[in-house]
N, C-alpha and C positions, 0 to 999 in steps of 0.2 A: 504493500500500500504506500503510495506517495504521500509524504507529509505536506500539508497545505494549511494555510490560514483559512478562516471561515469564509465561505462564499457569501457576499452580501450584496450582490448586484441587484436584487429585487428591491423595489420601493419599500421604504419603512412606513409604519403607521404614523399618522399625524396625531397631535394632541387630542386625547379623548375622542378619537375617531369613532363615529357611530353612536356615541353616548351623549354628546353635547348638542344643545339647540344652536343652530347656526342662524344668526340674524344679520342681515346685510343692510347697511345704511348707504344709500346712493347720495353721497354728500354733494356731488357735482356731476354734471354731464359734459364738462369741459376737459380738455387735455392739450398739452403742448404738441403732441405728435398726431399724425394722421396715418397710423399703421395700415398698410394696404389690405391685410387680411382681417382687420378688426370687425367683429360682428355688431359693434355699436354703430349703427348706420345714421343715427340722429344726434351726434355730438353737438353741443352748443354751450355757450357761456351765459345762458339766461337762467337755466334751471339749477338753482343751488338751494340746498336745504338750509333752513334757519334753525336757531337753537330752540325756539319754542316748539317747532314741529318735532324735533328730536326728543325733547323732554316729554311731550304728550305720548309719544310712541313708547318710550321707556316706562313711563308710569303705567300705561295700559298693560304692557307685556309682563311686568313684574307682579302685577296684581291678578292676572288671569292664570291661575295655577293649573286650570284644566288644560289650557292650550300649551302653556310653558311649564310642563311638569318635570322637565329634565333638571338635574342638579348641577349641571355645568352648562356654560354658554360660550360661544365664540361670537364676538361682535366683529363683523367683517366690514371694513370701510373701503368702498370702491368709487370709481368715477365712470368715465373719465379717469383722471389722475387724482387720487385722493389727497395727496400731500399738498395740492393747491389750496386745500381748505384745512390746513393743520391747526389753525386757531380754533375753528369750530370743532374739530375732532377732539382736541384737548379738553374743551368744555364738556362735550358729550361724555367722554370717558370719566371725567371727574364726577359728573352728575350721576352716571350709572353706578359708580362705586358707592356714592352717598345713598342713593335710593335703594340699592340692593341691601345695604346695611340696615337702613330704616325699615324696610319691609321684611326683614329677616328672611330674605330669599336664600336658599341653599347655594346659589351660584356666587354669592358674595365671596366665598372661599375657593371658588373654582371657575375662573373666567379667563378669557384670552382675547386680546385685541389683535386682529389679523389684517394684513395689508398685502396687496399685490400692486407694486409700483413700477413705473418705468425707470426709476432710479435717478432722474435728473435733479430732483430736489433733496436727495438723500443727505447730502452734507450741509443743507441749510441749517443755520443755528437753531431755528425754532423746531425743526424736525429732530435735530440731535437732542435738544432739551427734552422733548417729548419722549424720546427713546430712553434717555437716562432716567427719567421720572417713572417709566413703566416697564423697564427692561425685563423684569421677571415674569411679565404677563404678555409678552409680545411675540408674534410671528410675523416676520417681514420677508417677502419674496420679491426680489428685483428681477424683472423680466429682461433677460439678455439672450438673444436667439442663437448665439454661437460665434462663429468666426465673424470678423468685421464685414466680410463680403456678404455672408448670409444675413446678418443683422441689418445691414444697410439696404438690403433689397426690400425690406418690408417696414422696418421701424424708422419712419422718416418724419421730418418736420413738414409743415404745410407746403414749403417751397420745394420739397423733394430731397433735401440734404439728409444724409444718414445721421443717426444719433449715437452710434457706437462709441466714439471717442469720449463723449460727454458722460455716457453711462459707465463705461468700464473704469474710468478713473475713480469712481465711488465704490467699486467692488472690494478693494482691500479693506476699507473702513467697515463695510457691511460684514465681511467675513470675520474680521476681528471681533465684532460685536455679536455675531450669530454664526459661530463656527460650523454648525450643522445645518445652516440654511439651505434651502433648495431654490432652484429656478424653474420657471415654466417656459418651455420652448414650443412654438407653434410652427408647423411645416405647411407651406403652400406649394403649389405646383412648380413655380419657377426656382425654388430653392432646394428642391429634392437632391440635386447633385452635391449639396454641402452638408448632408445629414451626418455622415460619419465623422468628418473633420470637426464639425461643430460640437458634437458631444465630447470628443477628446479635448478640444480647446477649452470648453467650460470646466472640465475637470482640472486642466492645467492652471486655470485661473484660481483654483482653490474651492470651487463649488462641488461639494461631494455628491449631492443628489440632484439629478437632472430628470425632471418630469417633462415628458414630451409627447405630443400628439399631432395628428394631421387635422386640418380644419374640417368642421362638420358640414360645411355648406356644399352645394352641388357644383363643384369646380373640377372634379377629377375626370380625366380623359383616358381612353385606351392607351396602354403602355406605361402609365404612371406607376401602376402596381409593380411592374417588372423593375423599374428604376429604383423604386422604394426598397424592394427586396434586395436588390444588388447592394445598395448602400448599407442595409442592415447586416448583410452577410460580411461585408468588409469591416463593419464596426465590430461584429462578433469576433472575427479573426484578430483584430487589433486588441480587443479586450483580453482575449485568451493568451495571446502571445506576450503581452506586457503585464499580465496578472492584475489588470485593473479591477477585476471582480472581487479582489480582496479589500479594496479601499473605497470604491465608489459604487453608486447605484444609478441605474437608468431604467425608467419605467417601461421601456420597450421589451425588456426581457423578464419573463416571469414564469414560474412553474405552474401557474394557475390558468394560463390562457390556452386556447386551442382545443378545448374539450367540449363534449356535449353538456347542455344545461342539466343541472341536477336540482338547483334551487330556483324557484320561480319568483324572482325579485325584480324590482325596478332598478335601472342602472343608476339613476341620480336621485337626489333627495327633494325634488320639487314638491312642495306641499308640506313636507316635514320641516324644511327650512323656510325662511321668510325674508323678503326684500321690502324695503321701505323707500319710497321716492320723496322728492322735495315737498310734496303736498301732504305727506303723511298717509298715502295710500299703501295698502299691503298687497304683495304679489307672491306667487308661489316661488319665484326666484327672479333675478333681474332680467332674465331672458324673456319675460312676459311683459316688460315695460315698453312703452312706445318706442323709445330710442334704440331698442334692440330688435325691432320687428320691421320686416320689409313688406309683408303681405297681409298681416292680420292686425286687428285692433288689440290694444293692450287688454290683459285679462286680470282683473282685480279679485282678491278674495276678502276684502275688508278695508278698514282704515282705522286711524288712531282715535276716532271719535266714537264709532259704533262697534269697533272690535272686529273679530273674525266672523265672517259669514260662513257658517258651517255647511250650508247647501252648496256654496261655491267651492269650498275646500274639499268636500267629500269625494268628488271624482278623482282628485289627486291621490287620495289615500287608498284608492282601489287599483291604482296603476301597478302593473307587473309586466314581466316579459311576455306572457301569453296574451294578455288583453290588448296589446298594441302591436304585436309582431305577426308577420305572415307565417303560414305553415312552413314555408321554406326556412325561415329563421328559427322557428321553434325546433325543427328537426335537424338543424345544421350540426354536423359532427365536430365543428371547430368553433362553436358559438361563444364559449366563455372568453371574456375580454373584448368582445365586439361592443363598442360603446355607442351610445346615442345621447343626444341632448333633448330634453323634454321641450324646451322652448323652440328649438329648431324643428322638432316634430310638428308642433302646433303651427309654426310659421309656414311650413312647406306642405302641409296636409291639403288634400283636395277640398276639405270643408273645415269649419271652425271646430275641430276636434283635437283632443290631446291623445287620442287612442289610435293614431296612425303613425307608425314608425318610419322615419326616413332611413333609407338604406344606402345612401351615397358612399358609405365607407366600406361596403361589403368586400370589394376586391382588394382594397388597401389593408383591411384586417386580415384577409387570407394570406396576403404577402407577408405581413408581420408574423403570422403563425408559422409559416414555412421557415422564415429566418430564425424565429425563436426556437423551433425544433432543431435547426442546424446548430445553433449556439449551445443548447444543452447537451445534444448528442456529442458534440466535439469536446465540450468541457468535461463531461463524464468520462469520455475515453481518455482524456489527458490525465485526469485525477484518479482514474481507476476506481471510481466510487459512484454510487447511485445518488443523484441529487433530486430526482423527481419521484413522486409516488403516483404512478399511473393507474387509472381505473382498470 
């Protein structure tokens, strides 16, 4: 038997994953960038949350123990770019802590403030002050897409200039404060040739966990899956040759994908989580808000005045794989790990339903499964040990 360090290439669990209520505050719909693949099609600098709206929302949620029965909570702040509104966010977080204590809510001792940021304002003094103030209760993810060439293909300023140089200069500070932080990479058609190099590049920057996926929208064309698989096979070879599997993770490779479904569950948490817009309206997630939709009207499930509308919420609580998938998907031999976005399902459906699954990722998922099998087969052969428990 060849001695080896532990294989850790699979994605790690996040804080209280599956146990915490996830509440998203859309503090602004504005952003400094105009990323080409962004699903937020209605960005603007007009819709910004005010403190009174946030306070009313927190007050309602902390007092509705039937809806918010979890003992832990993740307050997720998004935009646009959330750090544009750092003053407001600081006030919201302070108010939440005070009210959670005053209402004797269990989450007072178990909460997290979560951010996905483009990184441009990370070194701003106000942002740094907020981080120091809340460092034991923070998760911050800077989105950097990989190599400079890949990043600058998509993550651009309104005039078309790439943002890589401005973002990457803040990465060392971020890593020093959050050594186990992860990044979120999105792959579009025109940057497929840079997938392998981009994952390796991010690891070399010091980012240990790379979460990566292809865009959910209907953009993929014949042949894209072959190029995708080729890149993942090259990445697999590089990982195994250099033993990156001992120190880094990449969500592309998992022992749990490419199997038939055993558990009939929904892929995402739409309906179990909550998004709040600048007017105090409640949504199943931010993908059901107007600025996220191209074809459908926004879909509310309540507001901070009247609370949760159970009749609007109920359909989301019945969602599972069977109720929204075609027979082909249900019987697919490599179904596990095939993702869907509930908001994209709604936006692209033939009618205003949440029960029609979009399958634009089918061929891309199957390409990933083939590359994933290649990776584990090769790694098991190298290490002379079984790493997967196959059915």
